[in-house]
C-alpha positions as CSV (number, residue, x, y, z in Angstrom):
1,M,-15.5,-27.5,4.9
2,T,-12.6,-26.3,2.8
3,I,-12.0,-27.8,-0.6
4,V,-8.4,-27.8,-1.8
5,R,-7.8,-28.9,-5.3
6,I,-5.1,-28.7,-8.0
7,S,-5.5,-25.5,-10.1
8,T,-6.2,-25.5,-13.8
9,P,-5.7,-22.9,-16.5
10,A,-9.4,-22.0,-16.1
11,D,-8.6,-20.7,-12.6
12,L,-6.1,-18.1,-13.9
13,A,-8.5,-15.1,-13.9
14,A,-9.8,-15.9,-10.4
15,I,-6.2,-16.3,-9.0
16,D,-5.2,-13.0,-10.8
17,A,-8.1,-11.3,-9.1
18,L,-7.3,-12.7,-5.7
19,L,-3.7,-11.6,-5.9
20,A,-4.6,-8.1,-7.2
21,R,-7.2,-7.7,-4.5
22,S,-5.3,-9.0,-1.6
23,Y,-1.6,-8.3,-2.0
24,P,-2.0,-4.5,-1.8
25,V,-4.0,-4.8,1.4
26,L,-1.9,-7.5,3.1
27,L,1.5,-6.0,2.2
28,K,0.8,-2.3,2.9
29,P,1.6,-2.4,6.7
30,D,5.0,-4.0,6.0
31,Y,6.4,-2.3,2.9
32,P,6.8,1.3,2.0
33,P,4.9,2.7,-0.9
34,S,8.1,3.1,-2.9
35,V,8.5,-0.7,-2.9
36,L,4.9,-1.6,-3.5
37,V,4.4,0.8,-6.4
38,T,7.1,-1.1,-8.4
39,A,6.7,-4.6,-7.0
40,L,2.9,-5.1,-7.0
41,P,2.4,-5.0,-10.8
42,L,4.9,-7.8,-11.0
43,I,4.0,-10.0,-8.1
44,A,0.2,-9.5,-8.0
45,R,-0.3,-11.6,-11.2
46,A,-0.8,-15.3,-11.5
47,N,2.0,-17.3,-13.1
48,S,0.3,-19.2,-15.8
49,G,3.0,-21.9,-16.0
50,L,2.8,-22.5,-12.3
51,V,-1.0,-22.5,-12.3
52,A,-1.0,-25.2,-15.0
53,S,1.9,-27.2,-13.5
54,G,-0.2,-29.6,-11.4
55,R,1.7,-28.3,-8.3
56,Y,-0.4,-25.3,-7.7
57,Y,-3.5,-25.5,-5.5
58,V,-6.6,-23.4,-4.7
59,A,-8.8,-23.4,-1.7
60,E,-12.5,-22.8,-2.2
61,D,-15.1,-21.7,0.3
62,M,-18.5,-23.3,0.5
63,G,-19.7,-21.1,-2.2
64,G,-17.0,-22.2,-4.6
65,A,-15.0,-18.9,-4.5
66,I,-11.2,-19.2,-4.6
67,V,-10.0,-17.8,-1.3
68,A,-6.5,-19.0,-1.1
69,A,-3.8,-20.4,-3.4
70,G,-0.3,-21.5,-3.4
71,G,2.1,-24.0,-4.9
72,W,5.5,-25.5,-5.1
73,S,8.3,-26.5,-7.5
74,F,11.6,-28.2,-7.5
75,S,13.1,-25.3,-9.3
76,S,13.8,-22.1,-7.4
77,P,11.8,-19.0,-8.2
78,A,15.1,-17.2,-8.4
79,G,15.9,-19.3,-11.5
80,S,18.5,-21.7,-10.0
81,G,18.2,-25.3,-10.8
82,P,16.8,-27.9,-8.5
83,R,18.6,-29.3,-5.5
84,R,17.8,-32.9,-4.6
85,G,15.1,-33.1,-1.9
86,L,14.4,-29.3,-1.7
87,V,11.2,-27.8,-3.0
88,H,10.2,-24.1,-3.1
89,I,6.9,-22.8,-1.9
90,R,5.5,-20.5,-4.6
91,H,3.1,-17.6,-4.9
92,F,1.0,-18.0,-1.8
93,V,-2.0,-15.8,-1.2
94,T,-5.1,-15.7,1.0
95,D,-8.1,-13.4,0.5
96,H,-7.4,-10.5,2.9
97,R,-11.1,-10.8,4.0
98,R,-10.8,-14.5,4.8
99,Q,-7.6,-14.7,6.8
100,R,-7.3,-16.9,9.9
101,Q,-10.1,-19.3,8.7
102,G,-7.8,-22.2,7.8
103,F,-7.7,-21.8,4.1
104,A,-4.0,-21.1,3.7
105,R,-3.2,-23.8,6.3
106,A,-5.2,-26.3,4.2
107,V,-3.4,-25.4,1.0
108,M,0.0,-25.6,2.8
109,A,-0.8,-29.0,4.3
110,R,-1.7,-30.3,0.8
111,I,1.6,-28.9,-0.6
112,L,3.7,-30.5,2.1
113,V,2.1,-33.9,1.7
114,D,2.3,-33.9,-2.1
115,A,5.9,-32.6,-2.2
116,A,7.0,-35.3,0.3
117,A,5.2,-37.9,-1.9
118,E,7.4,-36.8,-4.8
119,G,10.6,-37.2,-2.7
120,A,11.0,-33.8,-1.1
121,T,12.6,-33.7,2.3
122,E,12.7,-29.9,2.8
123,A,10.7,-26.9,1.7
124,D,12.1,-23.4,1.2
125,C,10.2,-20.2,0.8
126,L,10.9,-16.6,0.2
127,S,8.3,-15.1,2.5
128,T,7.0,-11.6,2.5
129,R,7.5,-9.8,5.7
130,T,3.8,-10.0,6.2
131,A,3.6,-13.8,6.0
132,V,6.5,-14.7,8.3
133,P,4.1,-15.5,11.3
134,F,2.1,-17.9,9.0
135,Y,5.1,-19.7,7.8
136,Q,6.4,-20.0,11.4
137,A,3.1,-21.5,12.5
138,M,3.5,-24.0,9.7
139,G,6.9,-25.1,11.0
140,F,9.2,-22.9,8.9
141,A,12.3,-21.4,10.5
142,L,13.9,-18.1,9.6
143,L,17.1,-18.2,7.6
144,G,17.4,-14.5,7.1
145,P,16.5,-11.5,4.9
146,V,17.0,-11.7,1.2
147,D,16.4,-9.2,-1.6
148,V,14.6,-10.7,-4.5
149,Q,15.3,-9.1,-7.8
150,L,12.0,-9.0,-9.7
151,R,13.5,-7.1,-12.6
152,P,16.6,-5.0,-13.1
153,G,16.4,-2.2,-10.6
154,I,13.3,-3.6,-8.8
155,V,14.1,-5.4,-5.6
156,F,11.6,-6.9,-3.2
157,P,12.7,-7.5,0.4
158,S,11.8,-11.0,1.6
159,I,12.7,-13.5,4.3
160,Q,14.1,-16.9,3.4
161,M,12.6,-19.7,5.5
162,R,12.9,-23.5,5.5
163,R,11.4,-26.5,7.1
164,R,11.9,-30.3,7.1
165,L,9.1,-32.3,5.6
166,P,7.4,-35.2,7.4
């Protein structure tokens, strides 16, 4: 049985460790080393504000280990203001050793239900190249490639995707 719960600030270190452990392994097949060397130090760290927002979730295995995490917000991770009815999927990760066991699906299901309960009608995400099949399986459609500027001079190639909420 998978337990999905709202994250707390006490989860920050475990989420940091999950991101740092899994992103390099998961992203390596889809991104050149020149991208990963600059992007990973910026994206493989938990966002403390998001973790404490009440809109970020963790999935725990039977032993209580955090094996997946992800969240959502009304504001865009690119910094633009909210658009009525649209939410943004944020900082999704699954332990690379625990993929395809339903943990990420359980987190996403919780996100979609909770976002819809708060008035969302659509969900948008800036997917890694690696995660496109997962998002497609969750009902997201491709909108196209987008370069996410992480910092001046550091760009991370992503894929914008969107789906309607139930």
